[in-house]
C-alpha angles and dihedrals in degrees: 000000000000089000090055091051092050089047092048092049093048092052091053093047091051095047092045091051092051090048090055091045093051094052092048094049090051091048094049094046116009094185118145088243093057092045093050091046091051092046086057090052089052093048092054090049092046089050092051092047090051090063094044113112115198137170116270089249089065096043095099092058092053090046093052090047093052088047092053091049088050091054091047091052090049092054092047093050088049086054092058093062 
């Protein structure tokens, strides 16, 4: 079970790091190309998270991570307009 906790924590840290990097990249260069590229990065992360199986005790972390990624996606999509 400890290995699962470490794996889940690593996934969360990586995804949050990417979330921060995506927002910083778009803030620095809000061009359509950068937005599309980062939407692609988010899509990849979301697909990987969809296949991740975690114990119920870690479900809230995964849910919150997906929620944050959704918020970043919404901000990026708003920037496309």
